[in-house]
mmCIF file of the N, C-alpha and C atoms, coordinates in Angstrom:
data_MODEL
# 
_entry.id   MODEL 
# 
loop_
_atom_site.group_PDB 
_atom_site.id 
_atom_site.type_symbol 
_atom_site.label_atom_id 
_atom_site.label_alt_id 
_atom_site.label_comp_id 
_atom_site.label_asym_id 
_atom_site.label_entity_id 
_atom_site.label_seq_id 
_atom_site.pdbx_PDB_ins_code 
_atom_site.Cartn_x 
_atom_site.Cartn_y 
_atom_site.Cartn_z 
_atom_site.occupancy 
_atom_site.B_iso_or_equiv 
_atom_site.pdbx_formal_charge 
_atom_site.auth_seq_id 
_atom_site.auth_comp_id 
_atom_site.auth_asym_id 
_atom_site.auth_atom_id 
_atom_site.pdbx_PDB_model_num 
ATOM 1   N N  . UNK A 1 1  ? 2.755   3.704   -25.700 1.00 0.00 ? 1  UNK A N  1 
ATOM 2   C CA . UNK A 1 1  ? 3.348   3.324   -24.444 1.00 0.00 ? 1  UNK A CA 1 
ATOM 3   C C  . UNK A 1 1  ? 3.978   1.939   -24.598 1.00 0.00 ? 1  UNK A C  1 
ATOM 4   N N  . UNK A 1 2  ? 5.109   1.754   -23.975 1.00 0.00 ? 2  UNK A N  1 
ATOM 5   C CA . UNK A 1 2  ? 5.781   0.462   -24.053 1.00 0.00 ? 2  UNK A CA 1 
ATOM 6   C C  . UNK A 1 2  ? 5.062   -0.555  -23.176 1.00 0.00 ? 2  UNK A C  1 
ATOM 7   N N  . UNK A 1 3  ? 5.112   -1.832  -23.585 1.00 0.00 ? 3  UNK A N  1 
ATOM 8   C CA . UNK A 1 3  ? 4.444   -2.875  -22.800 1.00 0.00 ? 3  UNK A CA 1 
ATOM 9   C C  . UNK A 1 3  ? 4.922   -2.922  -21.337 1.00 0.00 ? 3  UNK A C  1 
ATOM 10  N N  . UNK A 1 4  ? 6.199   -2.667  -21.101 1.00 0.00 ? 4  UNK A N  1 
ATOM 11  C CA . UNK A 1 4  ? 6.719   -2.694  -19.733 1.00 0.00 ? 4  UNK A CA 1 
ATOM 12  C C  . UNK A 1 4  ? 6.064   -1.613  -18.885 1.00 0.00 ? 4  UNK A C  1 
ATOM 13  N N  . UNK A 1 5  ? 5.854   -0.434  -19.469 1.00 0.00 ? 5  UNK A N  1 
ATOM 14  C CA . UNK A 1 5  ? 5.199   0.646   -18.732 1.00 0.00 ? 5  UNK A CA 1 
ATOM 15  C C  . UNK A 1 5  ? 3.763   0.280   -18.381 1.00 0.00 ? 5  UNK A C  1 
ATOM 16  N N  . UNK A 1 6  ? 3.098   -0.389  -19.286 1.00 0.00 ? 6  UNK A N  1 
ATOM 17  C CA . UNK A 1 6  ? 1.716   -0.800  -19.037 1.00 0.00 ? 6  UNK A CA 1 
ATOM 18  C C  . UNK A 1 6  ? 1.672   -1.819  -17.898 1.00 0.00 ? 6  UNK A C  1 
ATOM 19  N N  . UNK A 1 7  ? 2.570   -2.780  -17.941 1.00 0.00 ? 7  UNK A N  1 
ATOM 20  C CA . UNK A 1 7  ? 2.623   -3.808  -16.901 1.00 0.00 ? 7  UNK A CA 1 
ATOM 21  C C  . UNK A 1 7  ? 2.926   -3.183  -15.551 1.00 0.00 ? 7  UNK A C  1 
ATOM 22  N N  . UNK A 1 8  ? 3.904   -2.289  -15.502 1.00 0.00 ? 8  UNK A N  1 
ATOM 23  C CA . UNK A 1 8  ? 4.258   -1.633  -14.248 1.00 0.00 ? 8  UNK A CA 1 
ATOM 24  C C  . UNK A 1 8  ? 3.114   -0.756  -13.737 1.00 0.00 ? 8  UNK A C  1 
ATOM 25  N N  . UNK A 1 9  ? 2.378   -0.139  -14.643 1.00 0.00 ? 9  UNK A N  1 
ATOM 26  C CA . UNK A 1 9  ? 1.224   0.667   -14.244 1.00 0.00 ? 9  UNK A CA 1 
ATOM 27  C C  . UNK A 1 9  ? 0.133   -0.194  -13.626 1.00 0.00 ? 9  UNK A C  1 
ATOM 28  N N  . UNK A 1 10 ? -0.108  -1.341  -14.219 1.00 0.00 ? 10 UNK A N  1 
ATOM 29  C CA . UNK A 1 10 ? -1.120  -2.257  -13.699 1.00 0.00 ? 10 UNK A CA 1 
ATOM 30  C C  . UNK A 1 10 ? -0.717  -2.762  -12.319 1.00 0.00 ? 10 UNK A C  1 
ATOM 31  N N  . UNK A 1 11 ? 0.543   -3.152  -12.166 1.00 0.00 ? 11 UNK A N  1 
ATOM 32  C CA . UNK A 1 11 ? 1.028   -3.639  -10.872 1.00 0.00 ? 11 UNK A CA 1 
ATOM 33  C C  . UNK A 1 11 ? 0.956   -2.532  -9.829  1.00 0.00 ? 11 UNK A C  1 
ATOM 34  N N  . UNK A 1 12 ? 1.388   -1.337  -10.200 1.00 0.00 ? 12 UNK A N  1 
ATOM 35  C CA . UNK A 1 12 ? 1.326   -0.201  -9.278  1.00 0.00 ? 12 UNK A CA 1 
ATOM 36  C C  . UNK A 1 12 ? -0.097  0.103   -8.855  1.00 0.00 ? 12 UNK A C  1 
ATOM 37  N N  . UNK A 1 13 ? -1.019  0.046   -9.799  1.00 0.00 ? 13 UNK A N  1 
ATOM 38  C CA . UNK A 1 13 ? -2.422  0.277   -9.488  1.00 0.00 ? 13 UNK A CA 1 
ATOM 39  C C  . UNK A 1 13 ? -2.991  -0.788  -8.562  1.00 0.00 ? 13 UNK A C  1 
ATOM 40  N N  . UNK A 1 14 ? -2.571  -2.024  -8.780  1.00 0.00 ? 14 UNK A N  1 
ATOM 41  C CA . UNK A 1 14 ? -3.042  -3.113  -7.920  1.00 0.00 ? 14 UNK A CA 1 
ATOM 42  C C  . UNK A 1 14 ? -2.544  -2.941  -6.491  1.00 0.00 ? 14 UNK A C  1 
ATOM 43  N N  . UNK A 1 15 ? -1.291  -2.586  -6.345  1.00 0.00 ? 15 UNK A N  1 
ATOM 44  C CA . UNK A 1 15 ? -0.720  -2.367  -5.011  1.00 0.00 ? 15 UNK A CA 1 
ATOM 45  C C  . UNK A 1 15 ? -1.413  -1.187  -4.332  1.00 0.00 ? 15 UNK A C  1 
ATOM 46  N N  . UNK A 1 16 ? -1.599  -0.101  -5.062  1.00 0.00 ? 16 UNK A N  1 
ATOM 47  C CA . UNK A 1 16 ? -2.268  1.073   -4.483  1.00 0.00 ? 16 UNK A CA 1 
ATOM 48  C C  . UNK A 1 16 ? -3.709  0.739   -4.111  1.00 0.00 ? 16 UNK A C  1 
ATOM 49  N N  . UNK A 1 17 ? -4.393  0.015   -4.954  1.00 0.00 ? 17 UNK A N  1 
ATOM 50  C CA . UNK A 1 17 ? -5.768  -0.374  -4.668  1.00 0.00 ? 17 UNK A CA 1 
ATOM 51  C C  . UNK A 1 17 ? -5.876  -1.266  -3.445  1.00 0.00 ? 17 UNK A C  1 
ATOM 52  N N  . UNK A 1 18 ? -4.947  -2.202  -3.332  1.00 0.00 ? 18 UNK A N  1 
ATOM 53  C CA . UNK A 1 18 ? -4.950  -3.078  -2.163  1.00 0.00 ? 18 UNK A CA 1 
ATOM 54  C C  . UNK A 1 18 ? -4.679  -2.286  -0.892  1.00 0.00 ? 18 UNK A C  1 
ATOM 55  N N  . UNK A 1 19 ? -3.737  -1.359  -0.958  1.00 0.00 ? 19 UNK A N  1 
ATOM 56  C CA . UNK A 1 19 ? -3.415  -0.536  0.213   1.00 0.00 ? 19 UNK A CA 1 
ATOM 57  C C  . UNK A 1 19 ? -4.613  0.316   0.618   1.00 0.00 ? 19 UNK A C  1 
ATOM 58  N N  . UNK A 1 20 ? -5.276  0.918   -0.350  1.00 0.00 ? 20 UNK A N  1 
ATOM 59  C CA . UNK A 1 20 ? -6.446  1.754   -0.050  1.00 0.00 ? 20 UNK A CA 1 
ATOM 60  C C  . UNK A 1 20 ? -7.575  0.894   0.519   1.00 0.00 ? 20 UNK A C  1 
ATOM 61  N N  . UNK A 1 21 ? -7.769  -0.273  -0.061  1.00 0.00 ? 21 UNK A N  1 
ATOM 62  C CA . UNK A 1 21 ? -8.799  -1.173  0.447   1.00 0.00 ? 21 UNK A CA 1 
ATOM 63  C C  . UNK A 1 21 ? -8.542  -1.568  1.887   1.00 0.00 ? 21 UNK A C  1 
ATOM 64  N N  . UNK A 1 22 ? -7.295  -1.829  2.202   1.00 0.00 ? 22 UNK A N  1 
ATOM 65  C CA . UNK A 1 22 ? -6.959  -2.171  3.579   1.00 0.00 ? 22 UNK A CA 1 
ATOM 66  C C  . UNK A 1 22 ? -7.153  -0.988  4.515   1.00 0.00 ? 22 UNK A C  1 
ATOM 67  N N  . UNK A 1 23 ? -6.822  0.193   4.046   1.00 0.00 ? 23 UNK A N  1 
ATOM 68  C CA . UNK A 1 23 ? -6.971  1.373   4.885   1.00 0.00 ? 23 UNK A CA 1 
ATOM 69  C C  . UNK A 1 23 ? -8.435  1.681   5.181   1.00 0.00 ? 23 UNK A C  1 
ATOM 70  N N  . UNK A 1 24 ? -9.298  1.372   4.257   1.00 0.00 ? 24 UNK A N  1 
ATOM 71  C CA . UNK A 1 24 ? -10.712 1.667   4.437   1.00 0.00 ? 24 UNK A CA 1 
ATOM 72  C C  . UNK A 1 24 ? -11.471 0.520   5.104   1.00 0.00 ? 24 UNK A C  1 
ATOM 73  N N  . UNK A 1 25 ? -10.784 -0.570  5.370   1.00 0.00 ? 25 UNK A N  1 
ATOM 74  C CA . UNK A 1 25 ? -11.428 -1.712  6.014   1.00 0.00 ? 25 UNK A CA 1 
ATOM 75  C C  . UNK A 1 25 ? -11.803 -1.354  7.454   1.00 0.00 ? 25 UNK A C  1 
ATOM 76  N N  . UNK A 1 26 ? -12.880 -1.930  7.946   1.00 0.00 ? 26 UNK A N  1 
ATOM 77  C CA . UNK A 1 26 ? -13.333 -1.598  9.302   1.00 0.00 ? 26 UNK A CA 1 
ATOM 78  C C  . UNK A 1 26 ? -12.570 -2.343  10.393  1.00 0.00 ? 26 UNK A C  1 
ATOM 79  N N  . UNK A 1 27 ? -11.268 -2.212  10.398  1.00 0.00 ? 27 UNK A N  1 
ATOM 80  C CA . UNK A 1 27 ? -10.447 -2.848  11.414  1.00 0.00 ? 27 UNK A CA 1 
ATOM 81  C C  . UNK A 1 27 ? -9.627  -1.790  12.128  1.00 0.00 ? 27 UNK A C  1 
ATOM 82  N N  . UNK A 1 28 ? -9.002  -2.191  13.217  1.00 0.00 ? 28 UNK A N  1 
ATOM 83  C CA . UNK A 1 28 ? -8.132  -1.290  13.947  1.00 0.00 ? 28 UNK A CA 1 
ATOM 84  C C  . UNK A 1 28 ? -6.955  -0.884  13.062  1.00 0.00 ? 28 UNK A C  1 
ATOM 85  N N  . UNK A 1 29 ? -6.459  0.316   13.288  1.00 0.00 ? 29 UNK A N  1 
ATOM 86  C CA . UNK A 1 29 ? -5.325  0.805   12.513  1.00 0.00 ? 29 UNK A CA 1 
ATOM 87  C C  . UNK A 1 29 ? -4.098  -0.080  12.639  1.00 0.00 ? 29 UNK A C  1 
ATOM 88  N N  . UNK A 1 30 ? -3.864  -0.585  13.840  1.00 0.00 ? 30 UNK A N  1 
ATOM 89  C CA . UNK A 1 30 ? -2.704  -1.452  14.070  1.00 0.00 ? 30 UNK A CA 1 
ATOM 90  C C  . UNK A 1 30 ? -2.809  -2.730  13.242  1.00 0.00 ? 30 UNK A C  1 
ATOM 91  N N  . UNK A 1 31 ? -4.007  -3.314  13.218  1.00 0.00 ? 31 UNK A N  1 
ATOM 92  C CA . UNK A 1 31 ? -4.219  -4.530  12.437  1.00 0.00 ? 31 UNK A CA 1 
ATOM 93  C C  . UNK A 1 31 ? -4.055  -4.251  10.944  1.00 0.00 ? 31 UNK A C  1 
ATOM 94  N N  . UNK A 1 32 ? -4.567  -3.104  10.513  1.00 0.00 ? 32 UNK A N  1 
ATOM 95  C CA . UNK A 1 32 ? -4.459  -2.729  9.111   1.00 0.00 ? 32 UNK A CA 1 
ATOM 96  C C  . UNK A 1 32 ? -2.998  -2.553  8.716   1.00 0.00 ? 32 UNK A C  1 
ATOM 97  N N  . UNK A 1 33 ? -2.229  -1.896  9.555   1.00 0.00 ? 33 UNK A N  1 
ATOM 98  C CA . UNK A 1 33 ? -0.804  -1.699  9.262   1.00 0.00 ? 33 UNK A CA 1 
ATOM 99  C C  . UNK A 1 33 ? -0.066  -3.034  9.176   1.00 0.00 ? 33 UNK A C  1 
ATOM 100 N N  . UNK A 1 34 ? -0.432  -3.964  10.038  1.00 0.00 ? 34 UNK A N  1 
ATOM 101 C CA . UNK A 1 34 ? 0.190   -5.294  9.991   1.00 0.00 ? 34 UNK A CA 1 
ATOM 102 C C  . UNK A 1 34 ? -0.148  -5.981  8.675   1.00 0.00 ? 34 UNK A C  1 
ATOM 103 N N  . UNK A 1 35 ? -1.402  -5.826  8.224   1.00 0.00 ? 35 UNK A N  1 
ATOM 104 C CA . UNK A 1 35 ? -1.806  -6.445  6.963   1.00 0.00 ? 35 UNK A CA 1 
ATOM 105 C C  . UNK A 1 35 ? -1.060  -5.816  5.785   1.00 0.00 ? 35 UNK A C  1 
ATOM 106 N N  . UNK A 1 36 ? -0.894  -4.499  5.818   1.00 0.00 ? 36 UNK A N  1 
ATOM 107 C CA . UNK A 1 36 ? -0.151  -3.820  4.747   1.00 0.00 ? 36 UNK A CA 1 
ATOM 108 C C  . UNK A 1 36 ? 1.287   -4.301  4.739   1.00 0.00 ? 36 UNK A C  1 
ATOM 109 N N  . UNK A 1 37 ? 1.897   -4.402  5.912   1.00 0.00 ? 37 UNK A N  1 
ATOM 110 C CA . UNK A 1 37 ? 3.278   -4.872  6.010   1.00 0.00 ? 37 UNK A CA 1 
ATOM 111 C C  . UNK A 1 37 ? 3.395   -6.285  5.457   1.00 0.00 ? 37 UNK A C  1 
ATOM 112 N N  . UNK A 1 38 ? 2.461   -7.153  5.831   1.00 0.00 ? 38 UNK A N  1 
ATOM 113 C CA . UNK A 1 38 ? 2.480   -8.536  5.353   1.00 0.00 ? 38 UNK A CA 1 
ATOM 114 C C  . UNK A 1 38 ? 2.338   -8.576  3.833   1.00 0.00 ? 38 UNK A C  1 
ATOM 115 N N  . UNK A 1 39 ? 1.411   -7.779  3.296   1.00 0.00 ? 39 UNK A N  1 
ATOM 116 C CA . UNK A 1 39 ? 1.196   -7.740  1.853   1.00 0.00 ? 39 UNK A CA 1 
ATOM 117 C C  . UNK A 1 39 ? 2.463   -7.297  1.121   1.00 0.00 ? 39 UNK A C  1 
ATOM 118 N N  . UNK A 1 40 ? 3.092   -6.225  1.625   1.00 0.00 ? 40 UNK A N  1 
ATOM 119 C CA . UNK A 1 40 ? 4.304   -5.727  0.971   1.00 0.00 ? 40 UNK A CA 1 
ATOM 120 C C  . UNK A 1 40 ? 5.436   -6.736  1.062   1.00 0.00 ? 40 UNK A C  1 
ATOM 121 N N  . UNK A 1 41 ? 5.575   -7.416  2.193   1.00 0.00 ? 41 UNK A N  1 
ATOM 122 C CA . UNK A 1 41 ? 6.622   -8.437  2.338   1.00 0.00 ? 41 UNK A CA 1 
ATOM 123 C C  . UNK A 1 41 ? 6.405   -9.574  1.351   1.00 0.00 ? 41 UNK A C  1 
ATOM 124 N N  . UNK A 1 42 ? 5.132   -9.956  1.144   1.00 0.00 ? 42 UNK A N  1 
ATOM 125 C CA . UNK A 1 42 ? 4.825   -11.010 0.174   1.00 0.00 ? 42 UNK A CA 1 
ATOM 126 C C  . UNK A 1 42 ? 5.244   -10.597 -1.236  1.00 0.00 ? 42 UNK A C  1 
ATOM 127 N N  . UNK A 1 43 ? 5.204   -9.289  -1.501  1.00 0.00 ? 43 UNK A N  1 
ATOM 128 C CA . UNK A 1 43 ? 5.593   -8.773  -2.814  1.00 0.00 ? 43 UNK A CA 1 
ATOM 129 C C  . UNK A 1 43 ? 7.089   -8.476  -2.887  1.00 0.00 ? 43 UNK A C  1 
ATOM 130 N N  . UNK A 1 44 ? 7.815   -8.769  -1.800  1.00 0.00 ? 44 UNK A N  1 
ATOM 131 C CA . UNK A 1 44 ? 9.263   -8.572  -1.804  1.00 0.00 ? 44 UNK A CA 1 
ATOM 132 C C  . UNK A 1 44 ? 9.699   -7.176  -1.389  1.00 0.00 ? 44 UNK A C  1 
ATOM 133 N N  . UNK A 1 45 ? 8.796   -6.402  -0.802  1.00 0.00 ? 45 UNK A N  1 
ATOM 134 C CA . UNK A 1 45 ? 9.114   -5.045  -0.367  1.00 0.00 ? 45 UNK A CA 1 
ATOM 135 C C  . UNK A 1 45 ? 9.190   -5.041  1.150   1.00 0.00 ? 45 UNK A C  1 
ATOM 136 N N  . UNK A 1 46 ? 10.355  -4.687  1.683   1.00 0.00 ? 46 UNK A N  1 
ATOM 137 C CA . UNK A 1 46 ? 10.494  -4.632  3.133   1.00 0.00 ? 46 UNK A CA 1 
ATOM 138 C C  . UNK A 1 46 ? 10.757  -3.193  3.558   1.00 0.00 ? 46 UNK A C  1 
ATOM 139 N N  . UNK A 1 47 ? 10.057  -2.773  4.588   1.00 0.00 ? 47 UNK A N  1 
ATOM 140 C CA . UNK A 1 47 ? 10.185  -1.413  5.102   1.00 0.00 ? 47 UNK A CA 1 
ATOM 141 C C  . UNK A 1 47 ? 10.375  -1.458  6.612   1.00 0.00 ? 47 UNK A C  1 
ATOM 142 N N  . UNK A 1 48 ? 11.117  -0.497  7.120   1.00 0.00 ? 48 UNK A N  1 
ATOM 143 C CA . UNK A 1 48 ? 11.232  -0.350  8.565   1.00 0.00 ? 48 UNK A CA 1 
ATOM 144 C C  . UNK A 1 48 ? 9.905   0.176   9.085   1.00 0.00 ? 48 UNK A C  1 
ATOM 145 N N  . UNK A 1 49 ? 9.670   0.017   10.375  1.00 0.00 ? 49 UNK A N  1 
ATOM 146 C CA . UNK A 1 49 ? 8.394   0.433   10.964  1.00 0.00 ? 49 UNK A CA 1 
ATOM 147 C C  . UNK A 1 49 ? 8.114   1.911   10.698  1.00 0.00 ? 49 UNK A C  1 
ATOM 148 N N  . UNK A 1 50 ? 9.125   2.748   10.848  1.00 0.00 ? 50 UNK A N  1 
ATOM 149 C CA . UNK A 1 50 ? 8.919   4.186   10.626  1.00 0.00 ? 50 UNK A CA 1 
ATOM 150 C C  . UNK A 1 50 ? 8.590   4.470   9.157   1.00 0.00 ? 50 UNK A C  1 
ATOM 151 N N  . UNK A 1 51 ? 9.223   3.743   8.246   1.00 0.00 ? 51 UNK A N  1 
ATOM 152 C CA . UNK A 1 51 ? 8.938   3.920   6.824   1.00 0.00 ? 51 UNK A CA 1 
ATOM 153 C C  . UNK A 1 51 ? 7.520   3.468   6.508   1.00 0.00 ? 51 UNK A C  1 
ATOM 154 N N  . UNK A 1 52 ? 7.081   2.381   7.135   1.00 0.00 ? 52 UNK A N  1 
ATOM 155 C CA . UNK A 1 52 ? 5.724   1.892   6.918   1.00 0.00 ? 52 UNK A CA 1 
ATOM 156 C C  . UNK A 1 52 ? 4.711   2.914   7.409   1.00 0.00 ? 52 UNK A C  1 
ATOM 157 N N  . UNK A 1 53 ? 4.963   3.490   8.579   1.00 0.00 ? 53 UNK A N  1 
ATOM 158 C CA . UNK A 1 53 ? 4.050   4.496   9.117   1.00 0.00 ? 53 UNK A CA 1 
ATOM 159 C C  . UNK A 1 53 ? 3.994   5.714   8.207   1.00 0.00 ? 53 UNK A C  1 
ATOM 160 N N  . UNK A 1 54 ? 5.141   6.099   7.655   1.00 0.00 ? 54 UNK A N  1 
ATOM 161 C CA . UNK A 1 54 ? 5.170   7.227   6.724   1.00 0.00 ? 54 UNK A CA 1 
ATOM 162 C C  . UNK A 1 54 ? 4.341   6.919   5.476   1.00 0.00 ? 54 UNK A C  1 
ATOM 163 N N  . UNK A 1 55 ? 4.480   5.693   4.961   1.00 0.00 ? 55 UNK A N  1 
ATOM 164 C CA . UNK A 1 55 ? 3.727   5.286   3.771   1.00 0.00 ? 55 UNK A CA 1 
ATOM 165 C C  . UNK A 1 55 ? 2.230   5.300   4.048   1.00 0.00 ? 55 UNK A C  1 
ATOM 166 N N  . UNK A 1 56 ? 1.829   4.747   5.178   1.00 0.00 ? 56 UNK A N  1 
ATOM 167 C CA . UNK A 1 56 ? 0.408   4.713   5.536   1.00 0.00 ? 56 UNK A CA 1 
ATOM 168 C C  . UNK A 1 56 ? -0.125  6.133   5.688   1.00 0.00 ? 56 UNK A C  1 
ATOM 169 N N  . UNK A 1 57 ? 0.641   7.004   6.351   1.00 0.00 ? 57 UNK A N  1 
ATOM 170 C CA . UNK A 1 57 ? 0.222   8.398   6.517   1.00 0.00 ? 57 UNK A CA 1 
ATOM 171 C C  . UNK A 1 57 ? 0.098   9.104   5.167   1.00 0.00 ? 57 UNK A C  1 
ATOM 172 N N  . UNK A 1 58 ? 1.037   8.824   4.273   1.00 0.00 ? 58 UNK A N  1 
ATOM 173 C CA . UNK A 1 58 ? 1.004   9.455   2.941   1.00 0.00 ? 58 UNK A CA 1 
ATOM 174 C C  . UNK A 1 58 ? -0.234  9.005   2.160   1.00 0.00 ? 58 UNK A C  1 
ATOM 175 N N  . UNK A 1 59 ? -0.538  7.714   2.239   1.00 0.00 ? 59 UNK A N  1 
ATOM 176 C CA . UNK A 1 59 ? -1.726  7.205   1.540   1.00 0.00 ? 59 UNK A CA 1 
ATOM 177 C C  . UNK A 1 59 ? -2.977  7.814   2.149   1.00 0.00 ? 59 UNK A C  1 
ATOM 178 N N  . UNK A 1 60 ? -3.025  7.896   3.472   1.00 0.00 ? 60 UNK A N  1 
ATOM 179 C CA . UNK A 1 60 ? -4.192  8.480   4.134   1.00 0.00 ? 60 UNK A CA 1 
ATOM 180 C C  . UNK A 1 60 ? -4.367  9.947   3.741   1.00 0.00 ? 60 UNK A C  1 
ATOM 181 N N  . UNK A 1 61 ? -3.276  10.695  3.648   1.00 0.00 ? 61 UNK A N  1 
ATOM 182 C CA . UNK A 1 61 ? -3.347  12.092  3.224   1.00 0.00 ? 61 UNK A CA 1 
ATOM 183 C C  . UNK A 1 61 ? -3.877  12.220  1.800   1.00 0.00 ? 61 UNK A C  1 
ATOM 184 N N  . UNK A 1 62 ? -3.455  11.339  0.931   1.00 0.00 ? 62 UNK A N  1 
ATOM 185 C CA . UNK A 1 62 ? -3.919  11.364  -0.461  1.00 0.00 ? 62 UNK A CA 1 
ATOM 186 C C  . UNK A 1 62 ? -5.419  11.074  -0.538  1.00 0.00 ? 62 UNK A C  1 
ATOM 187 N N  . UNK A 1 63 ? -5.888  10.187  0.327   1.00 0.00 ? 63 UNK A N  1 
ATOM 188 C CA . UNK A 1 63 ? -7.311  9.848   0.327   1.00 0.00 ? 63 UNK A CA 1 
ATOM 189 C C  . UNK A 1 63 ? -8.164  11.015  0.797   1.00 0.00 ? 63 UNK A C  1 
ATOM 190 N N  . UNK A 1 64 ? -7.614  11.867  1.654   1.00 0.00 ? 64 UNK A N  1 
ATOM 191 C CA . UNK A 1 64 ? -8.366  13.005  2.176   1.00 0.00 ? 64 UNK A CA 1 
ATOM 192 C C  . UNK A 1 64 ? -8.530  14.108  1.151   1.00 0.00 ? 64 UNK A C  1 
ATOM 193 N N  . UNK A 1 65 ? -7.699  14.135  0.111   1.00 0.00 ? 65 UNK A N  1 
ATOM 194 C CA . UNK A 1 65 ? -7.739  15.195  -0.898  1.00 0.00 ? 65 UNK A CA 1 
ATOM 195 C C  . UNK A 1 65 ? -8.951  15.088  -1.778  1.00 0.00 ? 65 UNK A C  1 
# 
């Protein structure tokens, strides 16, 4: 595997882990979504509200599997 792929895998895993950790936190869903949005913005990723809701729903669906 190329070093770039390894680095991108680690970063992707960190982002996914942070998102899952936030989703499982004992806070209100609205607060959790705000935290996810803030985290993604800090990483340079901006999403519209509907896109953020879709992402959160997709992650939640994956966790249920």
